[in-house]
N, C-alpha and C positions, 0 to 999 in steps of 0.2 A: 245239056239243054237243065237236066235233072239238076245238079247241082246248083247253076245259077238256077232255080227257081227254092230248092230248099236255102240259098244265101240270103236270097229275098225276103222268104219268110221269115228268116230268123231276124233279118236288118227292120223289118215292118215288126214287129213282135215288139224289140226291146224300144222304137220310136213310140208305139202305144202306151208300152210299158211307160217308159219318161212320160208320156203326156197325162197321162192316169196321174202318174205319180206327182208330178207340178198342180194339175187341179184338184188333186184329193189336199196337197199339203199349201198350198193359197187359199181353199174354202177353207182351211182348217181357221189358217192364218186371222182371213176375213173374218171368221167370226169372232174371233178374241177380237180383234178390232174392232169390232161393230159389238160387243158387251162390256166386253173391261175399259176399251178406248184407249188400246194400246196402238202406237203409232207403226204402224207396219209399212216396210216403202212396198211401190209399186201396188198398194193394196189403197182405195181410197171406198167410203162408205156413200152410197145412191138414194138414203131413205131409208129403204126398206131390203137393198138389195147391195153386193158389192161390186165392186168393179176390178178388176185383177189387170195392169196396163203389162203386156209384156215389150217392152220397148227394144228389143233386139229386132221382133218380127212388123209389133207397130197394132198387135192387137189389143183391144180389150174384151176381156171374158166376162160375163156376167154371173154373177153369182147369187141367187135368190135364198134368202134366210129360211128355206119351209121346207118341208117336206120332198121338195122337187129335187133338193140335190144331193137326197140320197135317193132316190131312184136314178140320178144322174150316177152317183157314183159305183151303184148296181149294175145298170145297164156298163157302164165304162168295165168294170172289175166280171162280168161278163164277156165283151169282148175281146179286154186281155187273154179272158183263158181258151176263149175261141181261137185267139191268134196262135197264141202256142200251143194247143191242140192241133190247128194248120200243120205249124213247123213241124210239129213230132209226125202227122199225118202226111209229110213230105218228103221227112226222113228214109221211112220206107224205102223210095224208090230210089236212094243213094246206099240204101246197107247193100254191102253183100250177098245175103240169105235173105229176101224178099221171103218167104213162106214159113215164119215165125210166128208164133200164140203170141209174143208179146206184139209183135206190129198188129194181129189180129185185136187186140185191145186196144190200142191205140187210134186204131181204125173204129172200132165199136164206141169207145169215150164224143170224139167227133162224131160221128152220125147221133150218136144223144144229142151233143150241145146243139145239132143243125134241128133237130126236134124239137126241142127246149121251146123256139119263140112260141111255134102251133100252139102250144099249151098257153102260152102267155094272151095271145090274143084271142080264145078263146073264153077264159077267165074277165079279158078288158071286155070281151061284148057282153056275158054274161052280166058282167056290173054296172056296163050303162043297160041296161035290161029290168034291172033291177032297179035302182035310178029311174027308168023310163026316161032317160035322154036318150034319140038315136044314135043308131052306129055308126061312124064318121070314117067313111074310107078314103084314108091320105094317108101317105109313105110308109107306114107302118104295115100295112098288110101287102106291099110288094115285097116290104126286106121280108117277113115271111113266107112268101112266094119264094121266093130266092137261096132261103134256108132249106123251106121244103126242097127244090130243084136240086143244091147239094146234098140232101140228107139223100136222095133217091140216088143221085148218081154215086157218093159214096156207099151205099145197100149194092149198089148192083158189083163195082168193086172190092168190097167186101165178101160178097159172093163168088167172087173169080178168086181171093185170094183162103179162103176154106177150101174150096178144090183142086187148089192147087198146094197147098198144105196137106191135104188128104192122100195128091200124089204123090208127094216129094215121099212121106212116109210111108206110101207102101213099096216104091222102090230104096227106099233106107233100108225097111224087111228082105227084098229081096237080091240085094247084095248082099 
């Protein structure tokens, strides 16, 4: 079961990486078509935005030509790194020796990635406060809550791993 979870997380990471690469590549191509009037297949310009048509799935991805695309790239890159760290987190369960320093580093990195959205929401609320706009409670807050729950669980597991590493080092010294 542990091996299945690790393989599933690896597949999920590669799917997310492929989607990010696809969106990144076609958003740049859509921008080139918009600016330089180069005809790019599967891309059409609709006013102030581009639309990428994915014929295999019948999808149309809208690409704005403003700073929103940069935020989309940043968010997708964050989740690419997140799923990579998640894959490495699950690798800890598959390895023969669980209590290693490298495993602890992987878990600390995954913990930091789960805490990062909390700081994002604080900055977002602060920006709304500075602009004098009311803070809107949408799905961002639920996602932040989910990340904090995962961070708490990873923190607990990290504490168990630290204690296990300490006990393993003591056993190695007594043998």
